N, C-alpha and C positions, 0 to 999 in steps of 0.2 A: 425320598424313597423310604418306604416303611420296611422295618425288619420283620421277617417272618419268624415266629417262634420255632425254636428247634427242640427236638426231643433231648432230654438229658442223656449224656453218654453213660453207657454201662461200664462198670469196672471189669477189666479182663479177669476171667476166672483163672486161678492158678492151674498150670498144667499138671495133671495127675502123674503123667509119665516121668516128669522131671523130679517130682517129690519121691517117687518110688525108687528112681535111680540113685538119688542122694542117700536114701536110707539103706540100700542094699550094700553089704560089704564088698569091697573090691577083691576079687579072687583070681583074676587072670593076669597073664603077662608078667610084668615086673612085680606084681602083688602076689603072684602064686607062691605058696610055701615051697621051699626047697630044702633038701637035707645036705648040710655041709660035709665034706670029706673029713676024716680025722685030722689031716694036716690043717685045713681051713678052720676046723672046729677049735683048734688051739687058740685061734684069734677071735672068732665070733661066737663060740659056744657050740655045743653039739645038738641043740634043739632045732627043729624045723623053723625057718624064718622066711619072710618074703624076700625075694631077691634084692629089692631096694634096701631093706634093712641090713642085709649082708654087706652090701657096698658101703653103707653108712658106717657100720661097725669097723670095717677095714680102714676107712678113712680116720675114724677116731683113734684106732691103733697106730696108724702112721703118724698122726699129729702128736699123740701122746709120747711116742718114742722118738720124735724128731727125725723121721726117716726121709723127709724131702730134701733133695739136694739144695743147699742154701744158694748156690749160684744159678740153679735152674729148677724152680719150684715144680715144674711139670715132671721131673724125674724123681723116681722113688728108689732109694738105696735100701735094698732088702737086708733085714737082719736074719738070724738063723730060722725063725718061724716063717717069715715071708719067702725065704729062699725055697722052702719046701713047697710053697704054693706056686711061686713064679717059675721055679726051676732055673733061676739065674740071679746074679748079684744086683741087677738094677733093671728097671723098665720105666716106660713113660706112663703117665696116668691114663693115657688112651689105650695102651696095651694091657693095662691091669685087668680090665673087664674080661678080656680074652682068656687070661690065665685063671681068673676066678671061676669062669663058667665051666672050666674043666674039672673043678672041684665041688660042683653042686649037682644034685640029682633031684628031679621033680618028684 
């Protein structure tokens, strides 16, 4: 059986929409800049930041000051600055976002 010649395959053209999406800065949702309250500003600074960066800076603060409960790493033991944000002596890492959201404005 003889093989029939086949046309060479064309390389797929890059999608223009994907390239534009990658180049555009992310500005919505968790990337939207928020203004921290004065209480939260003591921890993360007073400039507008993306919500994701606010959370990251709070975690840096928690780890730097060793505020995780050594027996249960999911529990955060608040110092004076964090008590102003959390409104309590301790909370879980899952509750933390709820308290932080009360201290940011879009």
